[in-house]
C-alpha positions in Angstrom: -0.1 -0.1 -0.2 0.8 3.8 -1.0 2.4 5.8 2.6 -0.3 7.8 3.1 1.9 10.8 3.5 4.9 11.5 1.2 7.6 13.6 2.1 10.2 14.4 -0.7 13.4 16.2 -0.1 14.6 18.1 -3.4 17.5 20.5 -2.9 16.2 23.2 -0.4 13.1 22.3 -1.1 10.5 19.8 0.3 7.6 18.8 -1.3 4.6 17.0 1.2 1.4 15.7 -0.4 -1.4 14.1 1.7 -1.4 10.6 -0.2 -5.5 9.2 0.4 -6.8 10.2 -3.0 -9.4 7.5 -2.6 -10.5 9.0 0.5 -10.4 12.6 -0.8 -6.9 12.8 1.1 -8.9 12.9 4.6 -6.9 12.7 7.3 -6.9 9.9 9.4 -4.6 9.3 12.7 -1.8 7.9 10.4 -1.9 10.8 8.3 -1.9 13.2 11.5 1.1 11.8 12.9 3.0 11.4 9.6 2.2 15.3 9.1 3.2 16.4 12.3 6.8 14.4 11.9 7.3 15.8 8.6 6.9 19.4 9.6 9.0 18.8 12.6 11.7 17.4 10.2 11.1 20.5 7.9 11.9 22.8 10.8 14.8 20.9 11.8 16.5 20.8 9.0 18.9 23.7 8.0 19.0 22.2 4.5 15.6 22.8 3.9 14.4 26.6 3.1 10.8 25.9 1.7 8.1 23.3 1.6 5.3 22.9 -0.5 2.4 21.4 0.6 -0.2 19.4 -1.5 -2.8 16.5 -2.4 -2.5 13.5 -4.3 -4.8 13.1 -7.8 -6.8 15.6 -9.0 -10.4 15.9 -7.1 -9.1 17.1 -3.5 -6.2 18.7 -1.7 -7.8 17.5 1.7 -11.8 17.0 2.4 -10.8 17.6 5.9 -10.7 15.1 9.0 -11.7 11.5 8.3 -15.0 10.9 9.9 -14.4 7.6 10.5 -11.6 7.1 11.8 -10.0 10.6 13.5 -13.0 12.6 14.8 -14.8 9.5 16.9 -11.0 9.3 18.4 -10.6 12.6 19.1 -14.4 12.9 20.8 -13.8 9.4 22.7 -16.7 7.5 20.6 -13.6 5.1 19.6 -11.3 3.7 21.7 -7.4 3.8 20.4 -6.8 0.7 18.4 -3.4 0.8 16.6 0.1 2.6 17.0 -1.4 5.8 15.2 -4.4 6.1 17.7 -2.0 6.1 20.4 0.7 8.4 19.3 -2.1 10.9 18.9 -3.4 10.8 22.0 0.1 10.4 23.9 1.8 12.7 21.5 -0.7 16.1 21.1 2.0 17.8 19.8 1.9 15.9 16.5 -2.0 17.0 16.0 -0.7 20.5 16.8 2.2 20.6 14.5 0.7 18.1 11.9 -2.3 21.5 11.0 0.6 24.5 11.5 -1.0 25.3 15.1 0.5 26.5 17.8 3.9 25.2 16.2 6.2 28.3 15.6 7.6 27.4 12.4 9.6 30.1 10.9 10.2 28.9 7.6 8.1 29.9 4.8 5.3 26.9 3.3 3.4 27.0 -0.1 0.4 25.3 -0.4 -0.8 24.1 -4.1 -4.7 23.2 -3.6 -6.4 21.3 -6.0 -10.2 20.2 -5.9 -11.7 19.7 -2.5 -10.4 21.8 0.4 -12.5 21.5 3.3 -12.6 21.9 7.2 -8.5 20.8 8.6 -7.8 21.1 4.8 -8.8 24.7 5.1 -6.8 25.1 8.3 -4.1 23.3 6.9 -3.9 26.0 4.2 -4.9 28.6 6.9 -1.0 27.5 8.4 0.7 28.5 5.5 2.3 31.6 3.9 1.8 31.6 0.5 -1.6 29.9 -1.5 -2.0 29.0 -5.1 -5.5 27.1 -6.0 -6.4 25.7 -9.0 -9.5 26.8 -11.0 -11.6 23.8 -9.6 -10.7 24.6 -5.8 -13.5 24.6 -3.6 -12.3 25.9 0.4 -14.3 26.4 3.8 -14.4 25.0 7.1 -17.5 22.6 7.2 -17.5 21.4 10.3 -20.4 23.0 12.1 -22.3 21.1 9.4 -21.4 17.9 11.2 -21.9 19.4 14.8 -18.2 20.0 15.6 -16.6 22.8 15.6 -12.6 23.8 13.7 -10.0 22.3 16.2 -7.0 23.5 13.9 -6.7 26.9 14.1 -10.1 27.9 11.7 -11.5 29.9 14.2 -8.9 32.3 15.5 -6.8 32.3 12.1 -10.1 33.5 9.9 -10.6 36.6 11.3 -7.4 37.6 11.1 -7.3 36.3 7.6 -10.2 37.7 5.9 -12.9 40.7 6.5 -14.5 39.9 9.6 -18.4 39.7 8.2 -16.8 36.9 5.6 -14.8 35.1 8.5 -18.3 34.7 10.2 -20.0 33.6 7.2 -17.6 31.0 6.6 -17.4 29.6 10.1 -21.0 29.7 11.3 -22.6 28.7 7.8 -20.0 25.9 6.5 -20.7 26.0 3.1 -17.4 26.3 0.8 -16.5 28.7 -1.6 -15.2 28.8 -4.9 -11.2 29.4 -5.7 -12.1 32.9 -6.9 -14.1 34.4 -4.7 -11.5 32.4 -1.8 -9.0 34.9 -4.0 -10.9 38.1 -4.0 -11.0 38.2 -0.1 -7.5 37.2 0.2 -8.0 33.7 1.6 -5.6 32.9 -1.5 -3.0 34.6 -3.5 -3.6 33.0 -7.1 -5.6 31.3 -9.0 -4.5 29.3 -12.5 -5.2 26.2 -14.1 -5.0 22.9 -12.6 -2.5 22.1 -15.0 -0.2 24.9 -13.9 -1.0 24.6 -10.1 2.4 23.1 -9.4 4.5 24.8 -11.9 3.2 28.2 -10.5 3.5 26.8 -6.5 7.5 25.5 -7.9 8.3 28.6 -9.3 7.4 30.4 -5.7 9.7 28.0 -3.8 12.6 28.7 -5.9 12.5 32.3 -5.8 12.5 32.3 -2.1 15.4 29.5 -1.8 17.3 31.9 -3.8 17.1 34.6 -1.1 18.9 34.7 2.0 17.1 32.1 4.2 18.3 33.8 7.5 16.6 37.0 6.5 13.5 35.2 5.2 13.1 33.0 8.2 13.4 36.5 10.6 11.2 38.1 8.3 7.9 35.5 8.8 8.9 35.5 12.4 8.6 39.0 13.1 5.3 39.3 11.1 3.9 36.2 12.8 5.0 37.3 16.4 3.7 40.8 15.8 0.3 40.2 14.9 -2.4 41.4 16.4 0.2 43.7 19.0 0.2 47.1 19.4 2.2 48.6 16.7 4.8 49.9 19.5 5.6 46.3 20.4 5.8 44.9 16.9 8.3 47.0 16.5 10.1 45.9 19.1 10.2 42.2 17.7 11.0 43.9 14.0 14.0 45.4 15.1 15.3 42.3 17.3 14.9 40.2 14.1 16.5 42.7 12.2 19.6 43.1 14.1 19.9 39.2 14.0 19.7 39.7 10.5 22.1 42.4 9.6 25.3 40.6 11.9 25.0 38.1 9.9 27.4 36.7 7.1 24.5 36.7 4.8 23.9 40.3 5.5 27.8 41.3 4.2 27.5 38.4 1.4 24.6 39.7 -0.5 25.7 43.7 -1.4 28.9 42.1 -1.8 27.9 39.4 -4.5 26.1 42.1 -6.2 28.4 44.6 -6.3 30.6 41.5 -7.9 28.3 40.8 -10.2 27.7 36.8 -9.1 25.1 35.0 -7.3 25.0 35.1 -3.5 26.3 32.5 -1.9 24.1 32.0 1.6 24.8 30.2 4.6 21.5 31.2 6.8 24.4 32.4 9.2 
């Protein structure tokens, strides 16, 4: 049987693929554990600069949590039955990492969204930085239709990422919206034909991977830590991040390479 999660390192870029296309890439306990492990490895691997996350097949990015396996385990309607169930129960940090919720990750993540992107799938996308959707994508937090609530950061993130009234519609009504509407409200960056989806994501990943990795990480860190804070506090965080970047070897290498007319040799320090 194929692995439920593909984790493929290609130079400085890692591709993470949810791989249950026959189940619309719904997240079961095994996928949740392996997705959490993947993000933890990405965060720790100094050779990796950017991640692209997508779903296998042409019909779904991720239809959310597996309603037969994951949700009953979380509600207590089903007792642990195998190693994946037991790991989720004993290592809650894996579930948080899996959906990039309450997990400090300051390397950039790009999502390539094809087809259905619902519930936990949308929450995963909300934890990413640049979001490319195919024209056939539909996006939404549909948990309320099943009598449950978004548990992967959707409630906290949605009002911060789109206008309040639209956030409340998405959360309370539970209907999915088409990709173009998601773009218009700022939930995704671009909508492209499905045949161009991965190429667009890889284009952004390649550009980011060429930039100074320390600068990239510290910029993202300053943005994430400063969100919602008074400007005075956000400026302090910005100043700390900038000071670390400007004291680095990369900050000297970048301008020097420009003056010498050559590509910079960034080392991330």
